[in-house]
All heavy atoms as TSV, in Angstrom:
chain	resi	resn	atom	element	x	y	z
A	1	MET	N	N	0.991	-11.492	21.045
A	1	MET	CA	C	0.429	-10.162	21.139
A	1	MET	C	C	0.286	-9.596	19.728
A	1	MET	O	O	1.203	-9.676	18.936
A	1	MET	CB	C	1.345	-9.267	21.968
A	1	MET	CG	C	0.841	-7.868	22.071
A	1	MET	SD	S	1.488	-6.953	23.470
A	1	MET	CE	C	3.034	-6.392	22.843
A	2	ARG	N	N	-0.877	-9.022	19.435
A	2	ARG	CA	C	-1.128	-8.439	18.114
A	2	ARG	C	C	-0.461	-7.085	17.998
A	2	ARG	O	O	-0.474	-6.290	18.931
A	2	ARG	CB	C	-2.615	-8.280	17.879
A	2	ARG	CG	C	-3.313	-9.589	17.670
A	2	ARG	CD	C	-4.783	-9.365	17.425
A	2	ARG	NE	N	-4.997	-8.461	16.313
A	2	ARG	CZ	C	-5.516	-8.829	15.160
A	2	ARG	NH1	N	-5.877	-10.075	14.978
A	2	ARG	NH2	N	-5.705	-7.959	14.204
A	3	ARG	N	N	0.110	-6.855	16.831
A	3	ARG	CA	C	0.716	-5.568	16.540
A	3	ARG	C	C	-0.402	-4.578	16.238
A	3	ARG	O	O	-1.344	-4.898	15.523
A	3	ARG	CB	C	1.628	-5.740	15.330
A	3	ARG	CG	C	2.441	-4.554	14.995
A	3	ARG	CD	C	3.463	-4.954	13.992
A	3	ARG	NE	N	3.104	-4.360	12.709
A	3	ARG	CZ	C	3.831	-4.458	11.635
A	3	ARG	NH1	N	4.914	-5.178	11.634
A	3	ARG	NH2	N	3.463	-3.884	10.524
A	4	PRO	N	N	-0.333	-3.349	16.792
A	4	PRO	CA	C	-1.395	-2.384	16.501
A	4	PRO	C	C	-1.391	-2.025	15.016
A	4	PRO	O	O	-0.349	-2.012	14.370
A	4	PRO	CB	C	-1.036	-1.182	17.367
A	4	PRO	CG	C	0.404	-1.342	17.692
A	4	PRO	CD	C	0.683	-2.813	17.662
A	5	LEU	N	N	-2.575	-1.742	14.491
A	5	LEU	CA	C	-2.695	-1.359	13.096
A	5	LEU	C	C	-2.049	0.006	12.903
A	5	LEU	O	O	-2.388	0.960	13.591
A	5	LEU	CB	C	-4.159	-1.314	12.690
A	5	LEU	CG	C	-4.441	-1.027	11.229
A	5	LEU	CD1	C	-3.881	-2.155	10.362
A	5	LEU	CD2	C	-5.922	-0.894	11.004
A	6	THR	N	N	-1.097	0.084	12.008
A	6	THR	CA	C	-0.432	1.343	11.721
A	6	THR	C	C	-0.521	1.631	10.236
A	6	THR	O	O	-0.766	0.749	9.430
A	6	THR	CB	C	1.043	1.310	12.154
A	6	THR	OG1	O	1.699	0.249	11.451
A	6	THR	CG2	C	1.192	1.092	13.634
A	7	ALA	N	N	-0.312	2.875	9.888
A	7	ALA	CA	C	-0.358	3.290	8.491
A	7	ALA	C	C	0.837	4.171	8.197
A	7	ALA	O	O	1.369	4.837	9.078
A	7	ALA	CB	C	-1.650	4.040	8.213
A	8	GLY	N	N	1.249	4.166	6.953
A	8	GLY	CA	C	2.347	5.019	6.533
A	8	GLY	C	C	2.525	4.945	5.036
A	8	GLY	O	O	1.794	4.231	4.344
A	9	PHE	N	N	3.504	5.673	4.553
A	9	PHE	CA	C	3.801	5.605	3.128
A	9	PHE	C	C	4.331	4.216	2.794
A	9	PHE	O	O	4.902	3.528	3.643
A	9	PHE	CB	C	4.835	6.664	2.746
A	9	PHE	CG	C	4.283	8.052	2.752
A	9	PHE	CD1	C	4.620	8.944	3.757
A	9	PHE	CD2	C	3.415	8.467	1.769
A	9	PHE	CE1	C	4.108	10.221	3.766
A	9	PHE	CE2	C	2.887	9.744	1.767
A	9	PHE	CZ	C	3.239	10.624	2.772
A	10	PHE	N	N	4.137	3.800	1.569
A	10	PHE	CA	C	4.576	2.483	1.115
A	10	PHE	C	C	6.082	2.336	1.308
A	10	PHE	O	O	6.858	3.162	0.868
A	10	PHE	CB	C	4.209	2.301	-0.356
A	10	PHE	CG	C	4.680	0.991	-0.929
A	10	PHE	CD1	C	4.112	-0.194	-0.514
A	10	PHE	CD2	C	5.680	0.956	-1.875
A	10	PHE	CE1	C	4.530	-1.403	-1.040
A	10	PHE	CE2	C	6.104	-0.246	-2.420
A	10	PHE	CZ	C	5.528	-1.424	-1.998
A	11	ASN	N	N	6.472	1.285	2.011
A	11	ASN	CA	C	7.873	0.971	2.245
A	11	ASN	C	C	8.026	-0.536	2.051
A	11	ASN	O	O	7.618	-1.315	2.908
A	11	ASN	CB	C	8.283	1.376	3.663
A	11	ASN	CG	C	9.719	1.052	3.981
A	11	ASN	OD1	O	10.359	0.258	3.304
A	11	ASN	ND2	N	10.232	1.667	5.033
A	12	PRO	N	N	8.615	-0.973	0.932
A	12	PRO	CA	C	8.710	-2.412	0.682
A	12	PRO	C	C	9.666	-3.143	1.613
A	12	PRO	O	O	9.591	-4.356	1.747
A	12	PRO	CB	C	9.178	-2.485	-0.770
A	12	PRO	CG	C	9.832	-1.185	-1.025
A	12	PRO	CD	C	9.136	-0.178	-0.160
A	13	VAL	N	N	10.539	-2.427	2.304
A	13	VAL	CA	C	11.492	-3.063	3.218
A	13	VAL	C	C	10.852	-3.312	4.577
A	13	VAL	O	O	10.991	-4.385	5.156
A	13	VAL	CB	C	12.763	-2.203	3.361
A	13	VAL	CG1	C	13.723	-2.825	4.352
A	13	VAL	CG2	C	13.429	-2.015	2.007
A	14	HIS	N	N	10.138	-2.331	5.087
A	14	HIS	CA	C	9.453	-2.435	6.384
A	14	HIS	C	C	8.008	-1.974	6.206
A	14	HIS	O	O	7.658	-0.860	6.584
A	14	HIS	CB	C	10.154	-1.581	7.439
A	14	HIS	CG	C	11.580	-1.926	7.651
A	14	HIS	ND1	N	11.966	-3.089	8.273
A	14	HIS	CD2	C	12.728	-1.293	7.298
A	14	HIS	CE1	C	13.288	-3.140	8.307
A	14	HIS	NE2	N	13.772	-2.069	7.709
A	15	PRO	N	N	7.147	-2.817	5.627
A	15	PRO	CA	C	5.784	-2.369	5.330
A	15	PRO	C	C	4.920	-2.197	6.572
A	15	PRO	O	O	5.044	-2.936	7.537
A	15	PRO	CB	C	5.235	-3.480	4.440
A	15	PRO	CG	C	6.029	-4.669	4.791
A	15	PRO	CD	C	7.393	-4.176	5.183
A	16	SER	N	N	4.059	-1.194	6.527
A	16	SER	CA	C	3.027	-0.997	7.539
A	16	SER	C	C	1.824	-1.834	7.132
A	16	SER	O	O	1.664	-2.158	5.955
A	16	SER	CB	C	2.602	0.472	7.585
A	16	SER	OG	O	3.675	1.299	7.914
A	17	PRO	N	N	0.938	-2.166	8.063
A	17	PRO	CA	C	-0.268	-2.900	7.682
A	17	PRO	C	C	-1.122	-2.142	6.662
A	17	PRO	O	O	-1.767	-2.740	5.825
A	17	PRO	CB	C	-1.014	-3.084	8.996
A	17	PRO	CG	C	0.070	-3.101	10.026
A	17	PRO	CD	C	1.075	-2.088	9.531
A	18	VAL	N	N	-1.120	-0.813	6.745
A	18	VAL	CA	C	-1.830	0.021	5.778
A	18	VAL	C	C	-0.796	0.908	5.103
A	18	VAL	O	O	-0.113	1.680	5.764
A	18	VAL	CB	C	-2.908	0.891	6.454
A	18	VAL	CG1	C	-3.596	1.785	5.432
A	18	VAL	CG2	C	-3.919	0.017	7.180
A	19	ALA	N	N	-0.662	0.781	3.791
A	19	ALA	CA	C	0.332	1.553	3.051
A	19	ALA	C	C	-0.343	2.524	2.101
A	19	ALA	O	O	-1.246	2.151	1.351
A	19	ALA	CB	C	1.241	0.624	2.260
A	20	VAL	N	N	0.102	3.775	2.145
A	20	VAL	CA	C	-0.389	4.807	1.232
A	20	VAL	C	C	0.594	4.893	0.079
A	20	VAL	O	O	1.798	5.059	0.282
A	20	VAL	CB	C	-0.499	6.168	1.953
A	20	VAL	CG1	C	-0.901	7.264	0.977
A	20	VAL	CG2	C	-1.487	6.071	3.107
A	21	LEU	N	N	0.078	4.744	-1.131
A	21	LEU	CA	C	0.916	4.787	-2.321
A	21	LEU	C	C	0.679	6.074	-3.082
A	21	LEU	O	O	-0.406	6.292	-3.617
A	21	LEU	CB	C	0.618	3.595	-3.236
A	21	LEU	CG	C	1.054	2.234	-2.724
A	21	LEU	CD1	C	0.007	1.621	-1.828
A	21	LEU	CD2	C	1.359	1.333	-3.869
A	22	GLY	N	N	1.681	6.924	-3.095
A	22	GLY	CA	C	1.636	8.143	-3.888
A	22	GLY	C	C	2.293	7.888	-5.230
A	22	GLY	O	O	2.619	6.743	-5.585
A	23	ALA	N	N	2.524	8.941	-5.989
A	23	ALA	CA	C	3.097	8.812	-7.327
A	23	ALA	C	C	4.463	8.131	-7.310
A	23	ALA	O	O	4.767	7.292	-8.160
A	23	ALA	CB	C	3.194	10.182	-7.981
A	24	ALA	N	N	5.295	8.471	-6.349
A	24	ALA	CA	C	6.635	7.873	-6.285
A	24	ALA	C	C	6.562	6.367	-6.041
A	24	ALA	O	O	7.292	5.593	-6.652
A	24	ALA	CB	C	7.457	8.542	-5.193
A	25	ALA	N	N	5.684	5.944	-5.162
A	25	ALA	CA	C	5.557	4.511	-4.865
A	25	ALA	C	C	4.992	3.735	-6.048
A	25	ALA	O	O	5.391	2.601	-6.305
A	25	ALA	CB	C	4.691	4.302	-3.636
A	26	LEU	N	N	4.070	4.346	-6.775
A	26	LEU	CA	C	3.462	3.652	-7.907
A	26	LEU	C	C	4.496	3.298	-8.968
A	26	LEU	O	O	4.367	2.291	-9.653
A	26	LEU	CB	C	2.346	4.498	-8.519
A	26	LEU	CG	C	1.098	4.663	-7.648
A	26	LEU	CD1	C	0.117	5.602	-8.314
A	26	LEU	CD2	C	0.457	3.326	-7.358
A	27	SER	N	N	5.549	4.102	-9.070
A	27	SER	CA	C	6.577	3.827	-10.083
A	27	SER	C	C	7.496	2.674	-9.681
A	27	SER	O	O	8.261	2.190	-10.501
A	27	SER	CB	C	7.398	5.084	-10.352
A	27	SER	OG	O	8.143	5.443	-9.206
A	28	THR	N	N	7.436	2.217	-8.441
A	28	THR	CA	C	8.319	1.137	-7.976
A	28	THR	C	C	7.613	-0.205	-7.836
A	28	THR	O	O	8.237	-1.186	-7.429
A	28	THR	CB	C	8.939	1.493	-6.614
A	28	THR	OG1	O	7.908	1.532	-5.622
A	28	THR	CG2	C	9.655	2.817	-6.644
A	29	LEU	N	N	6.335	-0.281	-8.148
A	29	LEU	CA	C	5.562	-1.496	-7.884
A	29	LEU	C	C	6.008	-2.706	-8.685
A	29	LEU	O	O	5.788	-3.836	-8.259
A	29	LEU	CB	C	4.075	-1.240	-8.128
A	29	LEU	CG	C	3.428	-0.310	-7.120
A	29	LEU	CD1	C	1.964	-0.131	-7.457
A	29	LEU	CD2	C	3.590	-0.824	-5.706
A	30	ASP	N	N	6.631	-2.495	-9.833
A	30	ASP	CA	C	7.065	-3.640	-10.626
A	30	ASP	C	C	8.149	-4.440	-9.925
A	30	ASP	O	O	8.388	-5.591	-10.235
A	30	ASP	CB	C	7.531	-3.199	-12.014
A	30	ASP	CG	C	8.647	-2.180	-11.964
A	30	ASP	OD1	O	8.764	-1.467	-10.955
A	30	ASP	OD2	O	9.398	-2.092	-12.950
A	31	ARG	N	N	8.795	-3.843	-8.921
A	31	ARG	CA	C	9.832	-4.552	-8.153
A	31	ARG	C	C	9.306	-5.145	-6.853
A	31	ARG	O	O	10.026	-5.838	-6.150
A	31	ARG	CB	C	10.988	-3.595	-7.845
A	31	ARG	CG	C	11.698	-3.119	-9.087
A	31	ARG	CD	C	12.784	-2.180	-8.724
A	31	ARG	NE	N	12.188	-0.963	-8.158
A	31	ARG	CZ	C	12.652	0.250	-8.360
A	31	ARG	NH1	N	13.719	0.427	-9.072
A	31	ARG	NH2	N	12.066	1.291	-7.828
A	32	ALA	N	N	8.057	-4.850	-6.512
A	32	ALA	CA	C	7.490	-5.322	-5.248
A	32	ALA	C	C	7.015	-6.766	-5.381
A	32	ALA	O	O	6.517	-7.183	-6.419
A	32	ALA	CB	C	6.325	-4.431	-4.841
A	33	ALA	N	N	7.184	-7.526	-4.325
A	33	ALA	CA	C	6.743	-8.928	-4.278
A	33	ALA	C	C	5.557	-9.019	-3.316
A	33	ALA	O	O	5.752	-8.996	-2.102
A	33	ALA	CB	C	7.880	-9.819	-3.818
A	34	PRO	N	N	4.333	-9.101	-3.833
A	34	PRO	CA	C	3.152	-9.085	-2.966
A	34	PRO	C	C	3.159	-10.164	-1.888
A	34	PRO	O	O	2.758	-9.902	-0.757
A	34	PRO	CB	C	1.984	-9.290	-3.934
A	34	PRO	CG	C	2.509	-9.026	-5.287
A	34	PRO	CD	C	3.978	-9.214	-5.247
A	35	ALA	N	N	3.585	-11.362	-2.202
A	35	ALA	CA	C	3.581	-12.434	-1.198
A	35	ALA	C	C	4.507	-12.093	-0.036
A	35	ALA	O	O	4.164	-12.316	1.131
A	35	ALA	CB	C	3.986	-13.759	-1.835
A	36	GLU	N	N	5.663	-11.528	-0.329
A	36	GLU	CA	C	6.600	-11.133	0.735
A	36	GLU	C	C	6.039	-9.984	1.563
A	36	GLU	O	O	6.173	-9.968	2.789
A	36	GLU	CB	C	7.943	-10.743	0.139
A	36	GLU	CG	C	8.716	-11.911	-0.434
A	36	GLU	CD	C	10.040	-11.472	-1.027
A	36	GLU	OE1	O	10.592	-10.450	-0.586
A	36	GLU	OE2	O	10.521	-12.166	-1.936
A	37	LEU	N	N	5.410	-9.018	0.896
A	37	LEU	CA	C	4.813	-7.896	1.619
A	37	LEU	C	C	3.688	-8.369	2.526
A	37	LEU	O	O	3.559	-7.910	3.660
A	37	LEU	CB	C	4.292	-6.857	0.624
A	37	LEU	CG	C	5.352	-6.133	-0.201
A	37	LEU	CD1	C	4.692	-5.315	-1.299
A	37	LEU	CD2	C	6.215	-5.265	0.688
A	38	SER	N	N	2.891	-9.313	2.054
A	38	SER	CA	C	1.815	-9.863	2.869
A	38	SER	C	C	2.365	-10.582	4.089
A	38	SER	O	O	1.870	-10.408	5.204
A	38	SER	CB	C	0.955	-10.802	2.025
A	38	SER	OG	O	-0.081	-11.336	2.803
A	39	ARG	N	N	3.404	-11.385	3.892
A	39	ARG	CA	C	4.029	-12.082	5.034
A	39	ARG	C	C	4.607	-11.099	6.043
A	39	ARG	O	O	4.643	-11.370	7.239
A	39	ARG	CB	C	5.119	-13.032	4.549
A	39	ARG	CG	C	4.586	-14.340	4.029
A	39	ARG	CD	C	5.691	-15.381	3.856
A	39	ARG	NE	N	6.701	-14.977	2.896
A	39	ARG	CZ	C	6.619	-15.133	1.572
A	39	ARG	NH1	N	5.541	-15.671	1.053
A	39	ARG	NH2	N	7.598	-14.751	0.791
A	40	ALA	N	N	5.037	-9.929	5.558
A	40	ALA	CA	C	5.611	-8.915	6.450
A	40	ALA	C	C	4.542	-8.071	7.135
A	40	ALA	O	O	4.858	-7.247	7.987
A	40	ALA	CB	C	6.560	-8.017	5.661
A	41	GLY	N	N	3.260	-8.264	6.757
A	41	GLY	CA	C	2.185	-7.589	7.477
A	41	GLY	C	C	1.353	-6.598	6.698
A	41	GLY	O	O	0.412	-6.025	7.245
A	42	LEU	N	N	1.650	-6.361	5.431
A	42	LEU	CA	C	0.852	-5.419	4.644
A	42	LEU	C	C	-0.524	-6.024	4.384
A	42	LEU	O	O	-0.637	-7.154	3.906
A	42	LEU	CB	C	1.546	-5.103	3.318
A	42	LEU	CG	C	0.812	-4.133	2.386
A	42	LEU	CD1	C	0.610	-2.780	3.061
A	42	LEU	CD2	C	1.575	-3.961	1.092
A	43	ARG	N	N	-1.584	-5.293	4.726
A	43	ARG	CA	C	-2.943	-5.789	4.560
A	43	ARG	C	C	-3.786	-4.932	3.620
A	43	ARG	O	O	-4.732	-5.413	3.015
A	43	ARG	CB	C	-3.668	-5.861	5.917
A	43	ARG	CG	C	-3.036	-6.843	6.872
A	43	ARG	CD	C	-3.225	-8.270	6.363
A	43	ARG	NE	N	-2.442	-9.217	7.129
A	43	ARG	CZ	C	-1.337	-9.807	6.716
A	43	ARG	NH1	N	-0.847	-9.549	5.534
A	43	ARG	NH2	N	-0.686	-10.651	7.465
A	44	LEU	N	N	-3.456	-3.632	3.513
A	44	LEU	CA	C	-4.229	-2.719	2.689
A	44	LEU	C	C	-3.297	-1.729	2.018
A	44	LEU	O	O	-2.503	-1.069	2.690
A	44	LEU	CB	C	-5.261	-1.964	3.532
A	44	LEU	CG	C	-6.040	-0.834	2.839
A	44	LEU	CD1	C	-6.900	-1.378	1.700
A	44	LEU	CD2	C	-6.893	-0.090	3.861
A	45	ALA	N	N	-3.393	-1.626	0.701
A	45	ALA	CA	C	-2.643	-0.635	-0.072
A	45	ALA	C	C	-3.642	0.388	-0.604
A	45	ALA	O	O	-4.593	0.024	-1.290
A	45	ALA	CB	C	-1.903	-1.301	-1.222
A	46	VAL	N	N	-3.442	1.650	-0.253
A	46	VAL	CA	C	-4.342	2.715	-0.682
A	46	VAL	C	C	-3.625	3.564	-1.722
A	46	VAL	O	O	-2.604	4.179	-1.433
A	46	VAL	CB	C	-4.781	3.601	0.504
A	46	VAL	CG1	C	-5.750	4.672	0.030
A	46	VAL	CG2	C	-5.406	2.755	1.599
A	47	VAL	N	N	-4.148	3.578	-2.931
A	47	VAL	CA	C	-3.592	4.400	-4.011
A	47	VAL	C	C	-4.191	5.790	-3.861
A	47	VAL	O	O	-5.401	5.966	-3.973
A	47	VAL	CB	C	-3.931	3.798	-5.392
A	47	VAL	CG1	C	-3.386	4.671	-6.498
A	47	VAL	CG2	C	-3.372	2.384	-5.491
A	48	ALA	N	N	-3.350	6.768	-3.574
A	48	ALA	CA	C	-3.806	8.125	-3.288
A	48	ALA	C	C	-3.692	9.025	-4.511
A	48	ALA	O	O	-3.362	8.571	-5.607
A	48	ALA	CB	C	-2.996	8.697	-2.134
A	49	ASP	N	N	-3.945	10.287	-4.311
A	49	ASP	CA	C	-3.818	11.335	-5.332
A	49	ASP	C	C	-4.815	11.173	-6.472
A	49	ASP	O	O	-4.610	11.687	-7.566
A	49	ASP	CB	C	-2.405	11.401	-5.903
A	49	ASP	CG	C	-1.351	11.680	-4.845
A	49	ASP	OD1	O	-1.651	12.444	-3.907
A	49	ASP	OD2	O	-0.240	11.141	-4.951
A	50	GLY	N	N	-5.885	10.421	-6.278
A	50	GLY	CA	C	-6.884	10.241	-7.310
A	50	GLY	C	C	-6.455	9.334	-8.448
A	50	GLY	O	O	-7.134	9.237	-9.464
A	51	ALA	N	N	-5.344	8.654	-8.281
A	51	ALA	CA	C	-4.850	7.750	-9.331
A	51	ALA	C	C	-5.618	6.441	-9.300
A	51	ALA	O	O	-6.071	5.985	-8.246
A	51	ALA	CB	C	-3.365	7.478	-9.132
A	52	ALA	N	N	-5.755	5.842	-10.444
A	52	ALA	CA	C	-6.376	4.521	-10.533
A	52	ALA	C	C	-5.329	3.472	-10.153
A	52	ALA	O	O	-4.148	3.639	-10.467
A	52	ALA	CB	C	-6.883	4.270	-11.943
A	53	PRO	N	N	-5.727	2.416	-9.457
A	53	PRO	CA	C	-4.758	1.358	-9.144
A	53	PRO	C	C	-4.150	0.809	-10.441
A	53	PRO	O	O	-4.876	0.428	-11.357
A	53	PRO	CB	C	-5.593	0.305	-8.423
A	53	PRO	CG	C	-6.724	1.082	-7.831
A	53	PRO	CD	C	-7.023	2.161	-8.843
A	54	PRO	N	N	-2.832	0.795	-10.539
A	54	PRO	CA	C	-2.193	0.309	-11.761
A	54	PRO	C	C	-2.306	-1.204	-11.906
A	54	PRO	O	O	-2.565	-1.914	-10.932
A	54	PRO	CB	C	-0.733	0.737	-11.583
A	54	PRO	CG	C	-0.541	0.818	-10.118
A	54	PRO	CD	C	-1.859	1.243	-9.555
A	55	PRO	N	N	-2.084	-1.719	-13.115
A	55	PRO	CA	C	-2.162	-3.163	-13.350
A	55	PRO	C	C	-1.224	-3.971	-12.449
A	55	PRO	O	O	-1.516	-5.122	-12.138
A	55	PRO	CB	C	-1.772	-3.321	-14.818
A	55	PRO	CG	C	-2.089	-2.006	-15.438
A	55	PRO	CD	C	-1.854	-0.990	-14.364
A	56	ALA	N	N	-0.133	-3.381	-12.004
A	56	ALA	CA	C	0.813	-4.091	-11.137
A	56	ALA	C	C	0.160	-4.535	-9.827
A	56	ALA	O	O	0.635	-5.469	-9.184
A	56	ALA	CB	C	2.031	-3.213	-10.842
A	57	LEU	N	N	-0.942	-3.901	-9.424
A	57	LEU	CA	C	-1.616	-4.265	-8.169
A	57	LEU	C	C	-2.660	-5.362	-8.355
A	57	LEU	O	O	-3.239	-5.828	-7.385
A	57	LEU	CB	C	-2.287	-3.038	-7.557
A	57	LEU	CG	C	-1.352	-1.954	-7.034
A	57	LEU	CD1	C	-2.159	-0.781	-6.502
A	57	LEU	CD2	C	-0.437	-2.486	-5.954
A	58	ALA	N	N	-2.890	-5.791	-9.570
A	58	ALA	CA	C	-3.940	-6.773	-9.841
A	58	ALA	C	C	-3.737	-8.076	-9.069
A	58	ALA	O	O	-4.697	-8.681	-8.601
A	58	ALA	CB	C	-4.021	-7.056	-11.339
A	59	GLY	N	N	-2.521	-8.536	-8.915
A	59	GLY	CA	C	-2.261	-9.794	-8.226
A	59	GLY	C	C	-2.131	-9.685	-6.725
A	59	GLY	O	O	-1.945	-10.687	-6.042
A	60	TRP	N	N	-2.244	-8.500	-6.189
A	60	TRP	CA	C	-2.050	-8.336	-4.752
A	60	TRP	C	C	-3.163	-8.972	-3.937
A	60	TRP	O	O	-2.925	-9.439	-2.832
A	60	TRP	CB	C	-1.884	-6.861	-4.414
A	60	TRP	CG	C	-0.547	-6.315	-4.824
A	60	TRP	CD1	C	0.186	-6.664	-5.914
A	60	TRP	CD2	C	0.226	-5.342	-4.141
A	60	TRP	NE1	N	1.347	-5.957	-5.960
A	60	TRP	CE2	C	1.399	-5.133	-4.880
A	60	TRP	CE3	C	0.029	-4.615	-2.984
A	60	TRP	CZ2	C	2.380	-4.233	-4.489
A	60	TRP	CZ3	C	1.007	-3.712	-2.597
A	60	TRP	CH2	C	2.169	-3.525	-3.337
A	61	ALA	N	N	-4.374	-9.014	-4.441
A	61	ALA	CA	C	-5.485	-9.624	-3.707
A	61	ALA	C	C	-5.230	-11.099	-3.462
A	61	ALA	O	O	-5.560	-11.630	-2.403
A	61	ALA	CB	C	-6.791	-9.422	-4.458
A	62	ALA	N	N	-4.624	-11.770	-4.419
A	62	ALA	CA	C	-4.301	-13.186	-4.246
A	62	ALA	C	C	-3.302	-13.395	-3.113
A	62	ALA	O	O	-3.265	-14.467	-2.505
A	62	ALA	CB	C	-3.744	-13.760	-5.553
A	63	ALA	N	N	-2.516	-12.370	-2.813
A	63	ALA	CA	C	-1.550	-12.459	-1.718
A	63	ALA	C	C	-2.164	-12.018	-0.392
A	63	ALA	O	O	-1.494	-12.019	0.634
A	63	ALA	CB	C	-0.330	-11.592	-2.036
A	64	GLY	N	N	-3.452	-11.635	-0.413
A	64	GLY	CA	C	-4.121	-11.229	0.821
A	64	GLY	C	C	-4.027	-9.752	1.112
A	64	GLY	O	O	-4.266	-9.316	2.234
A	65	ILE	N	N	-3.703	-8.951	0.107
A	65	ILE	CA	C	-3.591	-7.506	0.290
A	65	ILE	C	C	-4.737	-6.832	-0.456
A	65	ILE	O	O	-4.865	-6.963	-1.672
A	65	ILE	CB	C	-2.240	-6.985	-0.249
A	65	ILE	CG1	C	-1.077	-7.675	0.459
A	65	ILE	CG2	C	-2.152	-5.470	-0.080
A	65	ILE	CD1	C	0.279	-7.402	-0.167
A	66	ALA	N	N	-5.573	-6.127	0.284
A	66	ALA	CA	C	-6.666	-5.383	-0.331
A	66	ALA	C	C	-6.112	-4.101	-0.941
A	66	ALA	O	O	-5.136	-3.537	-0.439
A	66	ALA	CB	C	-7.724	-5.049	0.713
A	67	VAL	N	N	-6.737	-3.651	-2.022
A	67	VAL	CA	C	-6.309	-2.430	-2.695
A	67	VAL	C	C	-7.503	-1.488	-2.776
A	67	VAL	O	O	-8.606	-1.898	-3.134
A	67	VAL	CB	C	-5.773	-2.733	-4.114
A	67	VAL	CG1	C	-5.403	-1.453	-4.837
A	67	VAL	CG2	C	-4.581	-3.663	-4.039
A	68	ALA	N	N	-7.282	-0.222	-2.413
A	68	ALA	CA	C	-8.329	0.795	-2.477
A	68	ALA	C	C	-7.750	2.045	-3.128
A	68	ALA	O	O	-6.541	2.233	-3.158
A	68	ALA	CB	C	-8.833	1.118	-1.080
A	69	ALA	N	N	-8.623	2.883	-3.637
A	69	ALA	CA	C	-8.206	4.149	-4.239
A	69	ALA	C	C	-8.833	5.296	-3.457
A	69	ALA	O	O	-9.924	5.160	-2.897
A	69	ALA	CB	C	-8.633	4.206	-5.698
A	70	CYS	N	N	-8.123	6.422	-3.430
A	70	CYS	CA	C	-8.595	7.583	-2.690
A	70	CYS	C	C	-8.174	8.841	-3.445
A	70	CYS	O	O	-7.042	8.917	-3.942
A	70	CYS	CB	C	-7.992	7.572	-1.289
A	70	CYS	SG	S	-8.504	8.965	-0.270
A	71	ALA	N	N	-9.049	9.822	-3.513
A	71	ALA	CA	C	-8.743	11.063	-4.214
A	71	ALA	C	C	-7.859	11.994	-3.394
A	71	ALA	O	O	-7.231	12.900	-3.935
A	71	ALA	CB	C	-10.038	11.786	-4.580
A	72	GLN	N	N	-7.765	11.756	-2.110
A	72	GLN	CA	C	-6.992	12.628	-1.225
A	72	GLN	C	C	-5.498	12.544	-1.555
A	72	GLN	O	O	-4.997	11.476	-1.889
A	72	GLN	CB	C	-7.236	12.189	0.218
A	72	GLN	CG	C	-6.810	13.173	1.257
A	72	GLN	CD	C	-7.323	12.769	2.637
A	72	GLN	OE1	O	-8.006	11.771	2.793
A	72	GLN	NE2	N	-6.993	13.562	3.624
A	73	PRO	N	N	-4.759	13.661	-1.463
A	73	PRO	CA	C	-3.315	13.615	-1.696
A	73	PRO	C	C	-2.630	12.657	-0.716
A	73	PRO	O	O	-3.040	12.532	0.449
A	73	PRO	CB	C	-2.865	15.061	-1.452
A	73	PRO	CG	C	-4.087	15.884	-1.712
A	73	PRO	CD	C	-5.238	15.028	-1.241
A	74	ALA	N	N	-1.599	11.984	-1.177
A	74	ALA	CA	C	-0.919	10.960	-0.379
A	74	ALA	C	C	-0.427	11.487	0.960
A	74	ALA	O	O	-0.600	10.836	1.990
A	74	ALA	CB	C	0.240	10.368	-1.179
A	75	HIS	N	N	0.191	12.668	0.967
A	75	HIS	CA	C	0.736	13.172	2.231
A	75	HIS	C	C	-0.375	13.485	3.237
A	75	HIS	O	O	-0.215	13.247	4.424
A	75	HIS	CB	C	1.629	14.396	1.991
A	75	HIS	CG	C	0.899	15.601	1.505
A	75	HIS	ND1	N	0.528	15.745	0.190
A	75	HIS	CD2	C	0.441	16.693	2.154
A	75	HIS	CE1	C	-0.101	16.898	0.057
A	75	HIS	NE2	N	-0.166	17.492	1.226
A	76	GLU	N	N	-1.514	13.973	2.770
A	76	GLU	CA	C	-2.633	14.232	3.675
A	76	GLU	C	C	-3.231	12.926	4.198
A	76	GLU	O	O	-3.565	12.819	5.372
A	76	GLU	CB	C	-3.714	15.039	2.962
A	76	GLU	CG	C	-3.333	16.463	2.665
A	76	GLU	CD	C	-4.442	17.212	1.943
A	76	GLU	OE1	O	-5.561	16.662	1.813
A	76	GLU	OE2	O	-4.182	18.353	1.517
A	77	LEU	N	N	-3.366	11.960	3.322
A	77	LEU	CA	C	-3.948	10.679	3.716
A	77	LEU	C	C	-3.060	9.967	4.728
A	77	LEU	O	O	-3.549	9.464	5.742
A	77	LEU	CB	C	-4.174	9.805	2.494
A	77	LEU	CG	C	-4.844	8.467	2.718
A	77	LEU	CD1	C	-6.214	8.643	3.359
A	77	LEU	CD2	C	-4.959	7.704	1.419
A	78	ALA	N	N	-1.761	9.921	4.477
A	78	ALA	CA	C	-0.849	9.258	5.416
A	78	ALA	C	C	-0.866	9.949	6.765
A	78	ALA	O	O	-0.823	9.285	7.811
A	78	ALA	CB	C	0.567	9.246	4.839
A	79	HIS	N	N	-0.966	11.251	6.785
A	79	HIS	CA	C	-1.014	11.983	8.053
A	79	HIS	C	C	-2.330	11.724	8.786
A	79	HIS	O	O	-2.347	11.573	10.006
A	79	HIS	CB	C	-0.841	13.486	7.800
A	79	HIS	CG	C	-0.892	14.299	9.031
A	79	HIS	ND1	N	0.125	14.312	9.970
A	79	HIS	CD2	C	-1.853	15.122	9.523
A	79	HIS	CE1	C	-0.214	15.101	10.973
A	79	HIS	NE2	N	-1.403	15.609	10.721
A	80	ALA	N	N	-3.441	11.643	8.029
A	80	ALA	CA	C	-4.749	11.432	8.652
A	80	ALA	C	C	-4.888	10.036	9.248
A	80	ALA	O	O	-5.590	9.843	10.230
A	80	ALA	CB	C	-5.853	11.668	7.622
A	81	LEU	N	N	-4.231	9.065	8.622
A	81	LEU	CA	C	-4.345	7.687	9.113
A	81	LEU	C	C	-3.465	7.506	10.313
A	81	LEU	O	O	-3.619	6.721	11.148
A	81	LEU	CB	C	-3.975	6.700	8.016
A	81	LEU	CG	C	-4.928	6.684	6.826
A	81	LEU	CD1	C	-4.379	5.780	5.728
A	81	LEU	CD2	C	-6.304	6.208	7.236
């Protein structure tokens, strides 16, 4: 049975298929392991608050995680998704 697509704030311990990354999450990316996050189900990381995706996200595509940017504030985006 397929798990329904869910979204939420970035959580490296229990990732959602769609993760919203606000300023706090962006500061923790150097500790994130993209391959592990992909195996746990993360498929799309959305960098919110109008921030540009940081260099730490460059290798995430190779792990099967798409990265997008959005100008909307993180809390609004996570609530809307």
